[in-house]
Structure formats: C-alpha cells, structure tokens
MARNU-964549 format. One record per residue (C-alpha): residue number from 1; residue in three letters; y, x, z. Coordinates in steps of 0.02 Angstrom, whole numbers. Each point is the difference from the previous one (the first is absolute). Layout:
N
     i    aa        Y        X        Z
   NUM   ALA        Y        X        Z
...
***
This chain:
166
     i    aa        Y        X        Z
     1   MET    -1716     6656      365
     2   HIS       22      -18      189
     3   ALA      -42     -164       84
     4   THR      170      -15       82
     5   THR       90       21     -166
     6   GLU     -112     -114     -101
     7   PRO       59     -177      -32
     8   ALA      -92     -138       91
     9   PRO     -162      -41      -89
    10   ALA       33     -133     -132
    11   ASN     -173      -79        7
    12   GLY       30      -88      167
    13   THR      -81      139      101
    14   ARG       85       29      166
    15   ARG       76      174       25
    16   ILE     -120       34      146
    17   ASP     -148      -33     -115
    18   HIS       77      115     -129
    19   TRP       18      139      131
    20   PHE     -177      -31       64
    21   ALA      -69       15     -177
    22   HIS       82      170      -24
    23   TYR      -48       56      175
    24   SER     -179      -55      -26
    25   ASP      -11      105     -158
    26   ASP       20      154      111
    27   HIS     -123      -64      130
    28   ARG     -161      -49      -89
    29   ASN     -121      116       88
    30   PRO      -84      -90      147
    31   ALA       10      157      110
    32   ASN      186       16      -34
    33   GLN       24     -184       39
    34   ARG      -92       16      166
    35   ILE      106      151       46
    36   HIS      158      -98      -40
    37   VAL      -54     -147      108
    38   PHE        7      115      151
    39   ALA      127      132      -50
    40   VAL      139     -115      -62
    41   PRO       16      -97      165
    42   ALA      -12      166       93
    43   ILE      144       69     -103
    44   VAL      104     -157       30
    45   TRP      -27       15      187
    46   SER       34      187        1
    47   VAL      165      -23      -93
    48   MET       46     -134      126
    49   ALA      -45      120      143
    50   LEU      102      141      -76
    51   LEU      151     -113      -25
    52   TRP      -23      -64      178
    53   CYS       28      177       64
    54   ILE      169       27      -86
    55   PRO      135      -25      131
    56   ALA      149     -111      -36
    57   PRO      134       52      123
    58   GLY      123     -131       56
    59   THR     -108     -152      -34
    60   LEU      -77     -123      123
    61   PHE     -165        8      -93
    62   ALA       -9      188      -25
    63   GLN     -187       23        6
    64   GLY      -82      -79     -150
    65   ILE      159      -58      -87
    66   TRP      -37       96     -160
    67   ALA     -177      -68       -5
    68   GLY       74     -174       24
    69   VAL      122       25     -143
    70   ALA     -142       58     -113
    71   MET     -108     -148       50
    72   VAL      140     -123      -39
    73   ALA       31       82     -170
    74   ALA     -186        2      -41
    75   SER      -18     -180       57
    76   ALA      141      -52     -117
    77   PHE      -87       88     -144
    78   TYR     -166      -86       38
    79   LEU       81     -171       27
    80   ARG       76       13     -173
    81   ALA     -164       59      -78
    82   SER     -120     -122       84
    83   ARG       28     -110      152
    84   PRO     -186       -9       43
    85   LEU      -14      189       -4
    86   ALA      158       16      104
    87   ALA      -75     -124      124
    88   GLY     -144      121       23
    89   LEU       98      162       -3
    90   ILE      140      -48      119
    91   PRO     -117      -33      147
    92   LEU      -85      166      -37
    93   PHE      171       85        9
    94   VAL       29      -83      168
    95   LEU     -170       57       64
    96   GLY       37      176      -61
    97   ALA      168       -3       88
    98   LEU      -81      -61      160
    99   GLY     -124      143      -14
   100   CYS      142      125      -23
   101   ALA       94      -72      149
   102   TRP     -156        8      108
   103   ILE      -40      180      -47
   104   ALA      181       54       25
   105   SER       17      -86      169
   106   THR     -173       50       64
   107   PHE      -19      176      -67
   108   GLY      175       46      -56
   109   VAL       93       15     -164
   110   ARG      -70      176      -29
   111   THR     -176      -70        2
   112   LEU       50     -138     -121
   113   LEU       80      131     -113
   114   ALA     -154      114        5
   115   THR     -115     -148      -31
   116   GLY      108      -64     -143
   117   ILE        2      172      -83
   118   ALA     -188       21       20
   119   VAL      -40     -173      -70
   120   PHE      123       25     -143
   121   VAL      -76      168      -52
   122   VAL     -181      -55       15
   123   ALA       30     -165      -91
   124   TRP       91       86     -144
   125   ILE     -137      130      -15
   126   ALA     -124     -144      -12
   127   GLN      108      -84     -132
   128   PHE        5      156     -108
   129   ILE     -187       25       21
   130   GLY      -22     -180      -60
   131   HIS      107       33     -152
   132   ARG      -94      161      -35
   133   VAL     -161     -103       -1
   134   GLU       88     -129     -108
   135   GLY       63      131     -121
   136   ARG      172      -81       -7
   137   ARG      169       38       75
   138   PRO       65     -110      141
   139   SER      103     -145      -67
   140   PHE      155       47       99
   141   LEU       16      159     -105
   142   THR       40     -117     -144
   143   ASP      117     -115       97
   144   LEU       46        4      184
   145   VAL      -12     -191       12
   146   TYR     -189       27       10
   147   LEU       24       69      176
   148   MET       45     -179       43
   149   ILE     -135      -78     -109
   150   GLY     -143       95       84
   151   PRO        4      -98      165
   152   ALA       16     -166      -92
   153   TRP     -144       48     -116
   154   VAL     -113       39      149
   155   LEU       44     -166       82
   156   ALA      -25      -93     -165
   157   LYS     -177       72       -9
   158   LEU      -33      -76      172
   159   TYR       80     -165      -52
   160   ARG     -113       -9     -154
   161   ARG     -154       29      108
   162   LEU       56     -140      117
   163   GLY       46     -117     -143
   164   ILE      185        2       44
   165   ARG      125      -16     -142
   166   TYR      145      120       -1
***
C-alpha cells in the first residue's frame, strides 16, 4: 500500500516517522546513505534552478517565480509533516534561491540552466548508483511522496547527529 493512501498510523506514530521508516527500508546500505546525503540536496537545488529559468511573462517577479511557488508548496508540506524539519528546510530553500539569483544575475540564466541540468543529471546518476549498491528500487518508484521525504530524511539524519528532535 502507498504511504499517501495509508491511514495515519494508529499506534501514535507521527506520519513523518511512518514515511521515514518506509524510506529507511530502502536506504540501509551506508554507501547509499552517504550518496543520498549529497545527491538529495543537489537534486533539490537543481530542481529549484531549473524552475528558476522558466519565464513567467506578465508578472512582476518573472525570474524565479516558479521556483518560489514550488518552495512555498514544499514548505507547506514540511510544515504539516514536522515544524522542526520545516524550520531547517525553509532556510535551505532560501539559500538555494539566493544562489540561483546570484548565478542568474552574475552569469546569466543560460548558465543557471546549464548548471541546473548538469547537477540534476549527475545527482540522479549518483542516486541510481546508490540504489544499485543497495539492491533496492528508489522509494519514489513506489510512491511519489518519497520525492518530498528524501530531503526531510537527510535533514533528520543531521538532526539526530546533533541531538535535535524533529
């Protein structure tokens, strides 16, 4: 059964913990976990960069508007799932957006687009190599919600190391 269609866990477990448990089942190999720690944030940034490059004619905030819309939607998802994780992810979104804005204004939108494509491709190749090592399919092939869980899972690993509750 897919995580998004399953009822909320009855044993008092929060939905985010439920998703993390399923996600962790597909990410037990230490090499795959290390790859994800770098590749997942790279993918998040690359998607932001690619969205940044889509023009929105007729708007005051044309450049970056689609990345902004995606960041707001993702932030709403994370706020609902875990406020402490959202408190960590939202500033990372802002930093990513500032990076996109800087690259676009300094080197041009074409450079941002080329960089976003390159990072996206390399990071996904790394992800699939990690899953090949793991011997398991990526979680998002089971349920697309895991595309959103990946960044939170990576941040939760850092939180656990730092003793921060999420």
